[in-house]
C-alpha positions, 0 to 999 in steps of 0.5 A: 228900031231904036227904043225911045230914051226915058226923058228923066234919068230914073232912080226907081222902077214901080211895076205892075204885077198881073200881066207884067211880072206874073202870067195871069192870063196863062194861069187863068186860061189853064184853070178855067179850061179845067173848071168849066169841064166840071162846072158845065160838063155838057157844053159843046166845044163852041160853047166852051170858047164862048164861056171863056169870053163871058168869064173874062168880061165878068172878071173885068166887071166884078173886079172893078166893082171890088175896086170901087168898094161895092163888092168884097173880094169873095163877093166878086168871085161869087158874082163872076161864077154866078154870072157864068153859070147863068149864061147857060142856065138861069138857075146859076143866079140863085147859087148859094154862097157856100156852094159858089165858094166850093165851086170857085175853089175848083178854079182857084186851086188850078189858077194858083198852081199855074202861077209863073213869072214871065221869062223876062222877069228874072233877067230884067230884075237882075238888070235893075239890081245891077243898075242900083235901082230900087224896085217895088210893085203896085197892084190893084189886087187883093193884098193876101192873094198878091203877096202869094203871087209875088212869092210865086215869082221866085225872086229874091229879095222880094220887092215891096208890094203896094195894093189898094189896102195900103195906098187907099186908092186903086189905079188909075187914080193918081193917088195910087202911084203917088202914095206908093212913091211917098211910102218908098221915099221916091221922087215921082219924077224919077220913077218909071212905072211899067204895066201891061194896060196902056190906060190904067198903067202907063197913061195913068202913071204919066198923068200922076207925074211918073214916066209911064211905060206900056209893056205891050207883050202882044205887039198890039196894033195900037194908035199913036201913044199919048205924049210921054208914054213909052212902049216896049214889048219885053221887060228886058227892053226897058230904056233906062238911063240910071240916075247918077246923082248930082 
């Protein structure tokens, strides 16, 4: 099936990081499998599957609290761990900070060791470079951790990275996209934003005046897309018409 064309010729591409360039889901799954074996060694196979679901829900809840400014980055990590342990043992809620940090490090070491770029990342970035398009990254994550993730992608030159600490806003706020564009001296109307979350990434970018592209790696059974939003299943399928000037 033919891909939709981008209405406005683009001169730059702004990319999400986790789930778009870096396989966060795969790394987290590998790390959690190992960590649960040490945190909760007596769980049955069925309980371990449930623990993964609980962890994913806690991650979404407490990362949002971090983005809202109600928890620091270390605090959201501790809250996730305490919540998981408490789901199987009420005493998990009272875990001291130092002990929580020590236990979370079990997960973190394996998570970081498992970081990798998706297979389409290097070909796609090469394509964008050949087209002469500027590229940057906009992520909602912690600055220090996201810098390490970008380095783990193994791409050169490294794209400029923007996080809430630089743009003073988090996606889906329009300011997040617009301030990144301003910092790069880009016209938002000429920017394609690509991310794996339909609403936080693609729809929000469209509302901010960029062209929003949903990277649907899982071929989701989603309803009709909102007006102006594009869907692709691979970064190598970005429907880009390069801006030629004039």
